[in-house]
C-alpha positions as CSV (number, residue, x, y, z in Angstrom):
1,M,-54.1,-0.8,-4.5
2,A,-57.5,-0.3,-6.0
3,D,-59.0,-0.2,-2.6
4,G,-56.7,2.6,-1.7
5,V,-58.1,5.1,-4.3
6,S,-59.7,7.2,-1.7
7,L,-56.4,7.5,0.1
8,I,-54.6,8.4,-3.2
9,V,-57.0,11.4,-3.7
10,G,-56.6,12.6,-0.2
11,Y,-52.9,12.1,0.2
12,F,-52.0,13.7,-3.1
13,S,-53.9,16.8,-2.2
14,I,-52.4,17.3,1.2
15,A,-48.9,16.4,0.0
16,V,-49.2,19.2,-2.5
17,S,-49.9,21.5,0.3
18,F,-46.9,20.2,2.3
19,G,-44.6,20.6,-0.8
20,I,-45.6,24.2,-1.2
21,L,-45.2,25.0,2.4
22,A,-41.7,23.4,2.7
23,V,-40.4,25.2,-0.3
24,R,-41.8,28.5,1.0
25,L,-40.0,27.9,4.3
26,G,-36.7,27.7,2.4
27,F,-36.3,23.9,1.7
28,S,-35.2,22.9,-1.8
29,P,-37.6,20.6,-3.8
30,G,-35.1,17.7,-3.3
31,E,-35.0,18.2,0.5
32,T,-38.8,18.4,0.6
33,V,-39.3,15.2,-1.3
34,L,-36.6,13.5,0.9
35,V,-38.7,14.4,4.0
36,S,-41.8,12.8,2.6
37,A,-39.8,9.7,1.5
38,V,-38.1,9.1,4.8
39,V,-40.3,10.6,7.5
40,Y,-43.7,9.9,5.8
41,A,-45.7,11.2,8.8
42,G,-48.4,13.5,7.6
43,A,-49.0,16.3,10.1
44,S,-45.6,15.7,11.7
45,Q,-43.9,16.7,8.5
46,F,-45.6,20.1,8.6
47,A,-44.3,20.5,12.2
48,L,-40.9,19.2,11.3
49,V,-40.2,21.7,8.5
50,T,-41.8,24.6,10.5
51,L,-39.7,23.9,13.5
52,L,-36.5,23.6,11.5
53,A,-37.2,26.8,9.6
54,A,-37.7,28.5,12.9
55,G,-34.2,27.4,14.0
56,A,-35.1,24.7,16.5
57,S,-32.4,22.1,17.3
58,P,-32.5,18.8,15.5
59,L,-32.9,17.0,18.9
60,S,-35.9,19.0,19.9
61,V,-37.5,18.6,16.5
62,A,-37.0,14.8,16.6
63,G,-38.5,14.7,20.1
64,A,-41.6,16.7,19.0
65,V,-42.2,14.6,15.9
66,A,-41.8,11.3,17.9
67,A,-44.3,12.6,20.5
68,M,-46.8,13.5,17.8
69,N,-46.6,9.9,16.5
70,L,-46.9,8.0,19.8
71,R,-50.5,7.1,18.8
72,H,-49.0,4.6,16.4
73,L,-48.1,2.4,19.3
74,F,-51.8,1.6,19.5
75,Y,-52.3,1.0,15.8
76,G,-49.9,-1.9,15.3
77,P,-51.2,-4.3,18.0
78,A,-54.8,-3.4,17.2
79,L,-54.4,-4.1,13.5
80,L,-52.2,-7.1,13.9
81,A,-54.9,-8.9,15.9
82,Q,-57.3,-8.5,13.0
83,L,-55.0,-9.8,10.3
84,P,-55.7,-13.3,9.1
85,Q,-53.3,-15.8,10.7
86,G,-51.3,-18.3,8.7
87,G,-49.9,-18.1,5.2
88,E,-46.9,-16.1,4.0
89,R,-46.0,-13.3,6.5
90,L,-44.5,-10.0,5.4
91,P,-41.7,-8.3,7.3
92,R,-43.2,-6.4,10.2
93,P,-41.0,-3.3,9.7
94,L,-42.3,-3.0,6.1
95,L,-45.9,-3.0,7.3
96,A,-45.1,-0.7,10.2
97,F,-43.5,2.0,7.9
98,G,-46.6,2.2,5.8
99,M,-49.0,2.5,8.8
100,T,-50.7,5.9,8.9
101,D,-53.9,7.2,10.5
102,E,-55.9,6.8,7.3
103,V,-54.4,3.4,6.3
104,F,-55.3,2.2,9.8
105,A,-58.9,3.5,9.5
106,L,-59.4,1.9,6.1
107,A,-57.8,-1.4,7.1
108,S,-59.7,-1.7,10.4
109,G,-63.0,-1.6,8.6
110,S,-62.0,-3.6,5.6
111,I,-59.7,-6.5,6.7
112,A,-61.3,-9.9,5.9
113,P,-60.0,-13.5,5.5
114,H,-59.2,-12.8,1.8
115,R,-57.7,-9.5,2.7
116,G,-54.5,-10.1,4.6
117,E,-51.0,-8.7,4.7
118,R,-50.5,-8.5,1.0
119,W,-53.8,-6.5,0.7
120,L,-52.6,-4.2,3.5
121,L,-49.3,-3.7,1.7
122,G,-51.1,-2.8,-1.5
123,V,-53.1,-0.1,0.3
124,Q,-50.0,1.2,1.9
125,V,-48.1,1.3,-1.5
126,A,-51.0,3.3,-3.0
127,A,-51.0,5.8,-0.2
128,Y,-47.2,6.2,-0.1
129,G,-46.9,6.6,-3.8
130,A,-49.6,9.3,-3.8
131,W,-47.8,11.1,-1.0
132,L,-44.6,11.2,-2.9
133,V,-46.1,12.3,-6.2
134,G,-48.1,15.0,-4.4
135,T,-45.0,16.2,-2.6
136,V,-43.1,16.4,-5.9
137,A,-45.9,18.4,-7.5
138,G,-46.2,20.8,-4.5
139,A,-42.5,21.3,-4.2
140,H,-42.2,22.3,-7.9
141,A,-45.3,24.5,-7.7
142,G,-43.8,26.3,-4.7
143,A,-40.4,26.7,-6.5
144,W,-42.1,28.1,-9.6
145,G,-44.1,30.6,-7.5
146,G,-47.5,29.0,-8.2
147,A,-50.4,28.1,-5.9
148,R,-50.1,31.2,-3.8
149,W,-53.8,31.7,-3.2
150,P,-54.8,31.4,0.5
151,A,-58.1,29.7,-0.4
152,V,-56.3,26.9,-2.2
153,D,-54.0,26.3,0.8
154,A,-56.9,26.2,3.2
155,G,-58.8,23.8,1.0
156,L,-55.8,21.5,0.7
157,A,-55.3,21.5,4.5
158,F,-58.8,20.3,5.1
159,V,-58.6,17.4,2.7
160,L,-56.8,15.0,5.1
161,P,-59.2,15.5,8.1
162,A,-62.2,15.1,5.8
163,L,-60.8,11.9,4.4
164,F,-60.1,10.5,7.8
165,L,-63.6,11.3,9.0
166,A,-65.1,9.7,5.9
167,L,-63.1,6.5,6.5
168,L,-63.9,6.4,10.2
169,A,-67.7,6.8,9.5
170,Q,-67.7,3.6,7.4
171,S,-66.7,1.4,10.3
172,L,-68.9,2.9,13.0
173,D,-72.1,1.7,14.7
174,R,-74.1,2.7,17.8
175,R,-71.9,0.8,20.2
176,H,-69.0,3.0,19.3
177,L,-70.7,6.2,20.3
178,P,-69.8,6.2,24.1
179,L,-66.2,5.5,23.1
180,L,-66.2,8.4,20.6
181,A,-67.8,10.8,23.0
182,T,-65.3,9.9,25.7
183,A,-62.3,10.2,23.4
184,A,-63.5,13.4,21.8
185,G,-64.4,15.0,25.2
186,V,-61.1,14.2,26.9
187,A,-59.1,15.4,23.8
188,L,-61.1,18.6,23.6
189,L,-60.6,19.4,27.3
190,A,-57.0,18.4,27.3
191,S,-56.3,20.7,24.3
192,I,-56.9,23.7,26.5
193,W,-53.7,22.9,28.5
194,L,-51.7,20.5,26.3
195,P,-50.4,20.5,22.7
196,G,-52.7,19.0,20.1
197,H,-50.8,15.7,19.7
198,A,-50.7,15.2,23.5
199,A,-54.4,15.9,23.8
200,M,-55.2,13.5,21.1
201,L,-53.1,10.8,22.8
202,G,-55.0,11.4,26.0
203,G,-58.3,11.0,24.2
204,M,-57.2,7.7,22.7
205,V,-56.2,6.4,26.1
206,A,-59.5,7.4,27.6
207,G,-61.5,5.8,24.8
208,A,-59.4,2.6,25.1
209,L,-60.1,2.5,28.9
210,V,-63.9,2.8,28.2
211,A,-63.7,0.1,25.6
212,A,-61.8,-2.2,28.0
213,G,-64.5,-1.8,30.6
214,S,-67.5,-2.2,28.3
215,P,-68.9,-5.8,28.3
216,G,-69.0,-7.4,24.9
217,E,-67.1,-4.6,23.2
218,G,-64.5,-7.0,21.8
219,E,-67.1,-9.6,20.6
220,G,-67.7,-10.1,16.9
221,R,-64.3,-9.0,15.9
């Protein structure tokens, strides 16, 4: 959990922003915290409460949220291959529930023989706890009419992307640059015609295809 301190800081801040937004859209503090506890999907939660508040059907909301999280299909197998083999194994659904973008980024660059599934669970518990506590704080702040300054909302909204970029930078080297350029370029172009989550998924697929065709890309892992 100590290795997840950076996630705690980032998650708490953005969860406060989510709590404020959800309450402003008409959700009660209890409903807002329930969304964070059960869905626990970062940006998808913002989309979920916004769509529901706009009157979208539950089926269409569920479809949109699921589409936004399709990238997690790549996270599980990629991280599983890096985890030390042998020893006590934790339930896969437990580890899957705690998998987020930032947890994946941190774990991908930090997994080692002495950092296995229990270490990963500790990081996930730290992130999940911070997300819940931040949501509670934001929900009550929204209910009490506080934190209504646009500059504060804008700052909170930028915390999570900044955190993810910082975690990603720790695990990069020169051989990753072509992959990043391909993924970013495809995602940027696709965003002209497609929703953001679909464009990002396209960028991930393009980057993965470049990695698969690069000799020696998988060596040393």
